[in-house]
Backbone as a chain_set.jsonl record, in Angstrom:
{"seq": "MNFRMTFGSVKRSMSRQEAALVKGQNETRIR", "coords": {"N": [[35.897, 21.858, -0.98], [33.571, 19.48, -2.312], [34.111, 16.282, -1.96], [32.919, 13.347, -1.499], [30.447, 13.885, -2.708], [31.346, 14.406, -5.512], [32.303, 12.264, -6.532], [30.704, 10.509, -5.663], [28.805, 10.449, -7.865], [30.112, 10.712, -9.7], [30.943, 8.085, -9.181], [28.5, 6.809, -9.821], [28.055, 7.341, -12.163], [29.671, 6.218, -13.57], [31.344, 3.023, -15.072], [31.02, -0.068, -13.302], [33.692, -1.6, -13.794], [35.606, 0.927, -13.939], [34.885, 2.613, -11.686], [35.974, 0.534, -10.056], [38.54, 0.731, -10.38], [39.119, 3.47, -10.005], [38.306, 3.427, -7.454], [39.847, 1.466, -6.194], [42.419, 3.342, -7.178], [42.058, 5.324, -5.591], [42.221, 4.686, -2.656], [44.669, 3.655, -2.738], [45.994, 6.251, -3.074], [45.422, 7.225, -0.393], [46.079, 5.622, 1.147]], "CA": [[35.401, 20.939, -1.827], [32.89, 18.036, -1.584], [34.755, 14.929, -2.861], [32.289, 12.852, -1.591], [29.244, 14.161, -3.406], [31.129, 14.568, -6.213], [33.08, 11.023, -6.504], [29.196, 9.326, -5.644], [27.753, 11.106, -8.619], [30.998, 10.608, -10.591], [30.571, 6.527, -9.332], [27.361, 6.275, -10.05], [27.651, 7.416, -13.913], [30.546, 5.527, -14.41], [30.729, 1.349, -14.936], [31.656, -0.7, -12.108], [35.176, -1.07, -13.44], [36.358, 1.987, -13.849], [34.853, 2.5, -10.035], [36.616, -0.055, -9.334], [39.843, 1.305, -10.761], [39.39, 4.875, -9.076], [38.567, 3.181, -6.368], [41.487, 1.316, -5.807], [43.364, 4.495, -6.796], [41.79, 6.401, -4.395], [42.553, 3.437, -1.675], [46.529, 3.624, -2.651], [46.412, 7.745, -2.411], [45.307, 7.613, 0.857], [47.561, 5.464, 2.533]], "C": [[34.271, 19.517, -1.616], [32.992, 16.993, -2.869], [33.803, 13.674, -2.573], [30.905, 12.94, -2.287], [29.976, 14.192, -4.636], [31.651, 12.851, -7.006], [31.687, 9.828, -6.431], [28.369, 9.374, -7.386], [28.801, 10.559, -9.596], [31.086, 8.959, -10.523], [29.258, 5.772, -10.101], [27.084, 6.121, -12.127], [28.85, 6.024, -14.004], [30.21, 4.02, -14.397], [31.434, 1.132, -13.564], [33.303, -1.006, -12.4], [36.368, -0.204, -13.372], [36.001, 2.437, -12.393], [35.645, 2.109, -9.368], [38.066, 0.452, -9.364], [40.547, 2.223, -9.94], [39.14, 4.413, -7.723], [39.992, 2.797, -5.168], [42.589, 2.593, -5.767], [43.849, 5.649, -5.9], [42.42, 5.879, -3.007], [43.885, 3.846, -1.174], [47.106, 5.152, -2.867], [46.077, 7.744, -0.8], [46.189, 7.377, 1.835], [48.64, 5.595, 2.2]], "O": [[34.391, 18.706, -0.697], [32.462, 16.851, -3.971], [33.865, 12.837, -3.473], [30.277, 11.886, -2.376], [29.088, 13.902, -5.437], [31.161, 12.521, -8.086], [31.639, 8.706, -6.935], [27.607, 8.544, -7.883], [28.291, 9.832, -10.449], [31.276, 8.381, -11.593], [29.102, 4.696, -10.677], [26.457, 5.409, -12.911], [28.592, 4.964, -14.574], [29.157, 3.611, -13.908], [32.166, 1.893, -12.932], [34.139, -0.76, -11.53], [37.526, -0.376, -12.991], [37.029, 2.686, -11.764], [36.153, 2.663, -8.393], [38.691, 0.55, -8.308], [41.655, 2.199, -9.404], [39.74, 4.979, -6.81], [40.626, 3.258, -4.218], [43.351, 2.872, -4.842], [44.821, 6.34, -5.595], [43.082, 6.655, -2.318], [44.279, 4.191, -0.06], [48.313, 5.391, -2.863], [46.759, 8.495, -0.104], [46.767, 8.002, 2.724], [49.554, 5.504, 3.02]]}, "num_chains": 1, "name": "protein.A"}
């Protein structure tokens, strides 16, 4: 799976708020 590629494209199409929320959830998951 290319998570970085998919996440990058999704982040681009998403708005900044949604991207920030996803980023926060992703960081929480990694932690």
